[in-house]
C-alpha positions, 0 to 999 in steps of 0.5 A: 354913310352913303345914301342907299344906292350910292356906290360906297367909296371906301380906301383899301390900304390894307389891302395893299400892304397885304398884296405887297406883303404877299407877294414880298413872302412869295418871291422871298419864299421862291429865292430861298428854295432855290437858293438852298437846293443849288447848294444841295444839288449842283445840277439845280445851279447849273441848270438855273444858270443856263435859264439865266442866260437863255431869258437874258438872250429872250430880253436882249432880242425883244423891241425895246430900247438898250436902256431898259434891257441893260438893268434887267440882263445885269441883274439876271447874270449877277443874281441868276435866282431873284434876277429870274423871280423879279422878271417872272414878278414884273412881267418882262416876258411880254403879253403872259396874260393874253390881252395884248392878243385880244387887244388886237383881235378887236382891233380888227372889227373897231379900226376898219370903222374909223375914216380913211384920213388920206386926204387930210394927211395930205392937207396936212403935209401941204401947210408944213407943220412941225411934226406933219409926218407924224400924221403918216406914221401914225395913221400906217404904224398905229391905225390913227387917223388924223382929223379935221371937223373937231373943236378942241378946248385945253384947260390950263387947269384940271378944274376947269375941264372938270366942271366942263365935263360934267356939264356934258356928262350932263347932257348924255343921252346914249351912251358914257364911256370912262376910264382911269388910272386911279379913281378916289373915294372923294368928293369929286368922284362922287358928283361925277357918280351921282350923274352917272347913277342918274344917267344909267337909270334913264337908260343911258349905256354908262360903263367905267374902267379904272387901274386897281393898282392905280386905286388900291389905296383909295376905293375898297374890294367892293367899289366895282359891285357897288357901282354895277348894283347902282347901274353902271357897267364897271370893269376892273383893270388887272386887279391886284392879287396876293400871287405873283401874276405875270402881268402885274407890271403892266397898268392902265394909265389911261384917261378917257371920258367919251360921252355920246360919241361926240364929246370926248375928254382927256389929259393928265387928271385922275378922278381924285381931289387932289387933281382939282385942287380940292385937296392939298397933298404936295403943293400947288397941284398943277394939270391939263386936260383937253376937250373935243367935239367932233369927229376926232371922238371915234377914236377915243371911242375906239380906244376905249371898246378895244381895251374894254372887250379885251378885258371883258372878253365881251364879243359885242361888234363897236360899230353901233358906237363907232357910227357916230360921225358929229362933225362940228366946224374946227381951225387945226388938225386932231390926231387921238393915239394910244400907246400899247406895251405889248406891241412893238412900236413905242408910240408916245415915244416915237411923238416925242422923238420926231417933235424934238427932231422937226422943232425949228424955234421952240421945243416947251415940256412938262413932265412929273418925272423925268427918266429918259433913254440915252435917244431922247436925251441926245434928240432933247439936245440936238435941239438945242444945239441946233439953236431951239429954245429947249425948256423942261418943266419939272415939279418944285414938290416931288410926291416919290423923292426917289424918283424925283433925285432921278428926275434931277440926275438927268439935269446936268447932263441936259444943260451941258447940252444947252437944255433949259430947266424949270421947277414948278415952284408953287408944287407938283406939276402932273401934266404931260405934254410937249410943244413944238414951234408954237404950233403942234403939241402932244398932250395927254397921259405919256410921261417921259419915264421908262414906265410911261413909255414902256409898261403902261397902256397910255393915250394921248392927243396929237394936235396941229394948230388950232384954238386948243394949240393957242391956249396952251402956248397962253398956258406955258408963258403963264406956268413958266413965270411960276416957275425956278428956272435951275439950268445955272444949278446944273451947269457947274456939276455935282459933288462925286458922292451926289454923282455915284448916288446918281449913278446907281440910282439911274442903273436901275431907273427903268425898273422902278 
């Protein structure tokens, strides 16, 4: 039993099962009803087919990669009733709930408060770093400025980032903003909760947001209320309900902590003990994080406020929080950026593609899931054909066996083009990062898979030189020594039976 005033951190596996069963029953009922009606009333079947064609035309016109659209088009045309039902369930139609529109409205008040970075962009361009053109792209197309005057620190282990984050949280004087995909009720979050409750009692504006589906197996329905009762302003992103929800497939996968607008954290880790090595689930868990101190934290603040105000429908201006201008000595350029599945721009995918196209010597990648488009496969393969040393690290111990099988199905095609594949032998590698020529890097929350690149809200940081990039270089060298290179295993091809199974999985990979 927790002490009075502390949030109860029970888990809600039963709730998750209830929601899943309820959705399955509703989809089944819709399928059965329409099939019976189709048999009894031919005109309903005709309308269903016409509707299926119209939906296919709508999907085909959307600004998505063809590899993502094709499985949906095939499913709807082959099985119209099932395809249309699943289309409704997984929100293929876009911004049904209006959160994208609300986020754009909030951005109109937050983004003008961020600095004009044209002068900084010019300095970056003159240095001719790999991917320097990305700076202009992110500024003009995504509204994400590039900064100097920011100190960066890369953490090769999530536990190190977690301890540093707790120390910084203890120093908070004005506000704390936290946003995570998964929050668990174990020892790690209890330590964070103690700090947040104490700071809220001291008058600090403490806000906490988490994704309901990401956390549904960890915390119960009363979790947010008990945090609120303890003085923490808490909101749940897109709550899972036992009804068909046209927005349910879009999740908040971001990981952001902002302290007083001066210090910020992001990376691959969530607030659960397995990320910090306190609980062994899939062997040794490898994750990374990054600490920013200085001007670039303003972009993390804006990113948090945009999704917070869109979800809570609050009309508060973001200006007081964004006016914080904390300058520190930095030795590189920093550019935080976000990905919004309800916008046409696929920001994270564009960053990864550009780094692959710009690489001249090395391109190192870590991702827990490797489910990529032909365009990404070609970009990585073309880099290898140019003589770039392209290496991809995936987990050695899977957390989801079907996804792991799909991940491995991409190995042979990449190896055939000269890409080297490594698997992290000690366990599960959850880090999401790309390092180009040892000078430019992206680190954050975006996996190399369809779900991250097309369906989730994500955030990352693009780094041009500086201390954090040097630290990432050293971490990659250490990481390769802990991995098994499996390149040769996939050079000779696969059995026909295995290939057939992988072809089927690959066909529906965008839906996983």
